[in-house]
VMD Tcl script that draws the C-alpha trace (Angstrom):
set ca {
  {-23.51 -30.81 11.40}
  {-20.55 -29.75 9.27}
  {-18.09 -26.95 10.10}
  {-20.19 -24.36 8.22}
  {-23.10 -24.86 10.62}
  {-21.07 -24.25 13.79}
  {-21.46 -20.97 15.62}
  {-18.71 -19.03 17.38}
  {-19.84 -20.42 20.75}
  {-19.42 -23.96 19.45}
  {-15.77 -23.22 18.62}
  {-15.17 -21.26 21.83}
  {-16.07 -24.26 23.98}
  {-13.58 -26.60 22.29}
  {-10.48 -27.56 24.27}
  {-7.25 -26.68 22.49}
  {-3.62 -27.44 23.09}
  {-1.47 -24.53 24.28}
  {1.05 -23.20 21.80}
  {4.65 -24.10 22.56}
  {6.86 -21.35 23.91}
  {9.01 -20.54 20.89}
  {11.64 -18.77 23.00}
  {12.11 -21.91 25.08}
  {12.32 -24.11 21.97}
  {14.84 -21.76 20.38}
  {17.00 -21.90 23.51}
  {16.82 -25.71 23.65}
  {17.79 -25.96 19.97}
  {20.67 -23.53 20.53}
  {22.04 -25.71 23.34}
  {21.67 -28.85 21.24}
  {23.34 -27.23 18.23}
  {26.37 -26.35 20.34}
  {26.43 -29.59 22.33}
  {25.77 -27.81 25.62}
  {23.80 -29.05 28.61}
  {21.95 -26.87 31.07}
  {24.61 -27.84 33.61}
  {27.37 -26.56 31.29}
  {25.57 -23.23 30.99}
  {24.75 -22.96 34.69}
  {28.37 -23.56 35.67}
  {29.72 -21.09 33.11}
  {27.14 -18.46 34.09}
  {27.58 -19.10 37.81}
  {23.83 -19.42 38.30}
  {21.77 -22.23 39.75}
  {20.82 -25.07 37.46}
  {17.16 -24.18 38.06}
  {17.72 -20.79 36.39}
  {18.83 -22.38 33.12}
  {16.09 -25.00 33.39}
  {13.53 -22.17 33.66}
  {14.82 -20.70 30.40}
  {14.34 -24.06 28.67}
  {10.74 -24.11 29.92}
  {9.96 -20.50 29.01}
  {9.62 -19.37 32.60}
  {10.79 -15.89 33.65}
  {14.06 -15.30 35.46}
  {15.71 -12.25 36.97}
  {17.19 -9.80 34.46}
  {20.65 -10.11 36.04}
  {20.51 -13.89 35.65}
  {19.52 -13.55 31.99}
  {22.57 -11.34 31.44}
  {24.83 -13.85 33.22}
  {23.52 -16.64 30.97}
  {23.97 -14.54 27.83}
  {27.54 -13.66 28.86}
  {28.33 -17.31 29.50}
  {26.93 -18.37 26.13}
  {29.03 -15.71 24.46}
  {32.12 -17.31 26.04}
  {30.98 -20.88 25.25}
  {29.92 -20.40 21.63}
  {31.23 -18.48 18.62}
  {28.29 -16.10 18.36}
  {26.47 -16.10 21.68}
  {22.72 -16.39 22.10}
  {20.51 -13.67 20.65}
  {17.16 -15.37 21.16}
  {14.45 -14.63 23.69}
  {14.95 -15.15 27.41}
  {11.83 -14.33 29.38}
  {12.60 -11.94 32.24}
  {10.39 -11.08 35.16}
  {9.90 -7.33 35.31}
  {8.64 -7.48 38.90}
  {10.61 -6.46 41.93}
  {12.89 -8.93 43.63}
  {14.30 -8.85 47.14}
  {17.98 -7.94 47.32}
}
mol new
graphics top color blue
foreach p $ca { graphics top sphere $p radius 0.5 }
foreach p [lrange $ca 0 end-1] q [lrange $ca 1 end] { graphics top cylinder $p $q radius 0.2 }
display resetview
């Protein structure tokens, strides 16, 4: 059976690899380009290391934490970071 003989259901059952989170990759490349570690960013942003790690993995963080990280990167680099940081739009306890 060649590819022309396959039906949609044949393709739908195939296991595929998930696409990489481009926002996370962009953030990782930005840190590498500027010689920064996640610890450098966490200390400058005054957030927990886990917060910056979540950004590198494409996991959502609180909007206030995202702003703290952006502000820190603006102080640490010439241009700051303008890429995607995934934020959780849900409600958080105070």
